[in-house]
N, C-alpha and C positions, 0 to 999 in steps of 0.2 A: 598906317601904324602897324609895327611888327612887334609882338610880344612873344618872348621865348621863355619857357621855364626849363631851367637846367637843375637836375638833381645831382648833387655831389654826395657820394656815399663812401664812407670809410670805415675805420675800426677804432676803438678806444678814443673816441673824441676827435679824431683827425679831421673830420669835415668841418666842425665847429672852429677848431684851431685854425684851419685854412681861411674861413670866413673872417675870423678875429684878425688874422695877420693882413688879409686884403684890406681891412678897415684901417688897422693901425698904421700901416706902412704908406697910406695915402693913395693907394691904388684905385680904390673905390671913389674917392673924390676926384681923381683925375678922369676917371671913366665918366663920372656923372657931368663933368664940365665938357666933355667931348660934343662937338656940334651933332645934334640930332638925337642925343641920349634923352629919353623921357623918363626913365625909371631903371634904377639898379639897386635892388635891395635883396637882403638875405633873411630867410626865415627858417627856424629849426622845427622840423616836423614833430608834432606831439606824439605820434603813433610810432615814429622811428627816428630816435634822437641821434642815430648815427648818419642821418641824411639831412643836408642843408638844401633848401630849395632857394635858387636864385631867380627872381623875377627881373627881366631884362627887356626893356621897350625902347624901341628906336622909331624915329619919325618915318623912316623909308628904308628901302634896301641899300640905297646908296650910303646912308649914314652907317648902317650895320657893316657894310663892306669896308668903309673906311677904318672903323674900328677893328675889324678882323685883320686888316693890313698894317695896323699900328704896331709900333714896338711893345705897347702895352700886352699884347697877346703872348709875347715871349715871356714876360714876367709872370703872367697868369700860369702859363704852361709849366713854368719852372716850379711855381708853388703847388700845382697840382701833383706834379711828380714828388716832390718833397713830402707831401702828405699821403701819397699813394692812393689818390681818389679815383674812383670810377664814376662815369657820368652817363645820364640818360637826358634826352633833349626833346622837347616837344615845342612845336610852333603853334600858336593860338590864333584863332580869328576873333575880332571884336564881336560882341553880341549884337552891335548894330547891323552886322551882315545878315541877320536873320530877324525879320520883323516879328516872327512868331514868338520869339524869345522875350519880347518886350513885356508881356503880361506877367512874367516871372521876375522881373527886376524891379526892386524897390529903390528908387532913387531919392 
């Protein structure tokens, strides 16, 4: 599994407006139905309301590569430009990759 955190930052509520348009136009629903998508959800950061966090998970690299090659990416890029957003991206490792972390995880 591959999980990516994308932080979209803008001004005057533009990051939130971007996420709302992604949802209202059906882009998010379409991405969630792509083969291999496990999670695609937005969150507004309490400490930085001008930033929206996207949690994006895929079954494997091949699924993510198909998503990146899809026409959907052009639609997303167009909206990012419309709202003048800047991004940071992090790739995460599952906690199961490190057994020492198990003691800190309440399931």
